[in-house]
C-alpha positions in Angstrom: 78.0 63.6 -28.1 74.4 63.9 -28.6 74.8 62.2 -32.0 76.8 59.4 -30.5 74.1 58.8 -27.8 71.4 59.0 -30.4 73.3 56.5 -32.6 73.9 54.3 -29.7 70.1 54.4 -28.7 69.1 53.6 -32.2 71.5 50.7 -32.4 70.2 49.2 -29.1 66.7 49.6 -30.2 67.4 47.8 -33.5 69.1 45.0 -31.6 66.2 44.7 -29.2 63.6 44.9 -32.1 65.5 41.9 -33.8 65.3 40.0 -30.5 61.7 41.1 -30.2 60.8 39.7 -33.6 62.2 36.3 -32.5 60.2 36.4 -29.3 57.2 37.6 -31.1 57.6 34.7 -33.7 57.9 32.3 -30.7 54.7 33.7 -29.0 52.8 33.5 -32.3 54.0 29.9 -32.7 52.9 29.0 -29.1 49.6 30.7 -29.6 49.0 28.7 -32.8 49.9 25.5 -31.1 47.6 26.4 -28.1 44.9 27.4 -30.5 45.0 24.1 -32.2 44.9 22.2 -28.8 42.0 24.4 -27.7 40.1 23.6 -30.9 40.6 20.0 -30.3 39.5 20.2 -26.7 36.5 22.4 -27.8 35.5 19.7 -30.3 35.8 16.9 -27.7 33.6 19.0 -25.2 31.1 19.5 -28.0 30.9 15.8 -28.8 30.5 15.0 -25.1 27.7 17.7 -25.0 26.0 16.0 -27.9 26.3 12.6 -26.3 24.9 14.0 -23.0 21.9 15.4 -24.9 21.3 12.2 -26.6 21.5 10.3 -23.3 19.1 12.9 -21.7 16.6 12.5 -24.5 16.8 8.8 -24.3 16.5 8.8 -20.5 13.4 11.1 -20.7 11.8 8.9 -23.4 12.4 5.8 -21.2 10.9 7.6 -18.2 7.9 8.5 -20.2 7.4 4.9 -21.3 7.9 3.6 -17.7 5.4 6.2 -16.3 2.8 5.2 -18.9 3.3 1.6 -18.0 3.1 2.5 -14.3 0.0 4.5 -14.8 -1.6 1.4 -16.5 -0.5 -0.9 -13.7 -2.0 1.6 -11.2 -5.3 1.7 -13.0 -5.4 -2.1 -13.1 -4.7 -2.2 -9.4 -7.4 0.3 -8.6 -9.8 -1.8 -10.7 -8.8 -4.9 -8.9 -9.0 -3.2 -5.5 -12.5 -1.9 -6.3 -13.4 -5.5 -7.4 -12.1 -6.9 -4.2 -13.9 -4.4 -2.1 -17.1 -5.1 -4.0 -16.6 -8.9 -3.4 -15.9 -8.2 0.3 -19.0 -6.2 0.6 -21.0 -8.8 -1.1 -19.5 -11.6 1.2 -20.3 -9.5 4.3 -23.9 -9.0 3.0 -24.3 -12.7 2.3 -22.8 -13.6 5.7 -25.3 -11.3 7.4 -28.1 -12.8 5.5 -26.9 -16.3 6.3 -26.7 -15.3 10.0 -30.3 -14.1 9.8 -31.4 -17.3 8.1 -29.5 -19.4 10.6 -31.1 -17.4 13.5 -34.5 -18.0 12.1 -33.8 -21.7 11.6 -32.5 -22.0 15.2 -35.6 -20.2 16.4 -37.9 -22.3 14.3 -36.1 -25.4 15.6 -36.3 -24.1 19.2 -40.0 -23.3 18.7 -40.7 -26.8 17.5 -38.6 -28.3 20.4 -40.5 -26.0 22.7 -43.8 -27.3 21.3 -42.7 -30.8 21.7 -41.8 -30.3 25.3 -45.0 -28.4 25.9 -46.9 -31.4 24.8 -44.9 -33.8 27.0 -45.9 -34.6 30.5 -44.0 -32.1 32.9 -42.2 -35.0 34.7 -40.9 -36.5 31.5 -39.8 -33.1 30.2 -38.1 -32.3 33.6 -36.1 -35.5 33.4 -34.9 -34.8 29.9 -34.1 -31.1 30.6 -32.3 -32.0 33.8 -29.9 -34.3 31.9 -29.3 -31.7 29.1 -26.5 -29.0 29.2 -27.9 -26.0 31.2 -27.6 -23.6 28.2 -29.7 -25.8 25.9 -32.3 -26.4 28.7 -32.6 -22.6 29.2 -33.1 -22.0 25.5 -35.9 -24.4 25.4 -37.5 -23.2 28.6 -37.4 -19.7 27.3 -39.6 -20.8 24.4 -42.2 -22.3 26.6 -45.2 -20.6 28.3 -44.6 -19.5 31.9 -47.2 -21.9 33.2 -45.5 -24.9 31.3 -42.1 -23.8 32.6 -43.3 -23.7 36.2 -44.8 -27.2 35.9 -41.5 -28.6 34.5 -39.3 -26.9 37.1 -41.6 -28.1 39.9 -40.9 -31.8 38.7 -37.1 -31.3 38.7 -34.5 -31.6 41.4 -34.7 -28.3 43.4 -31.0 -27.5 42.9 -31.1 -28.0 39.1 -34.4 -26.0 39.0 -32.8 -23.3 41.0 -29.8 -23.0 38.6 -32.1 -23.0 35.6 -34.3 -20.3 37.2 -31.3 -18.2 37.8 -30.2 -18.5 34.2 -33.7 -17.8 33.0 -33.7 -14.6 35.0 -30.5 -13.3 33.4 
């Protein structure tokens, strides 16, 4: 009986072993097919990686070129800005100089006008200044000597003389 059981056990193992070889052959076949699929996929991934590296390199080169161009433009803008600021400073300086020259011319003009009025008779000067705008009359009177101003104001209409006196005091 032991021999029979042993024989039966050996027979079943042989049957299973024969089935196992078929299953083993199928697994090997599946693994080989899957291996070739994986190799194809690995090759595709490698190609994509190379393409990405090439794209990255090209992008970096383009960015470098753009940065160089941008830096050049920035330098140009800085130079132009400095030039504009310099021109603006020169224009302000010239404007100030022109204002000073204009003030001197006006002062000279007023001085000459004042000299003219100081040489006139007080009554004639009073009539002319009375008809003039008050601001202009005050400017002329400020350039005259106090004695001459007093003589001219004495010959004017009292109301007009009073207003001019108030403006002269301010």
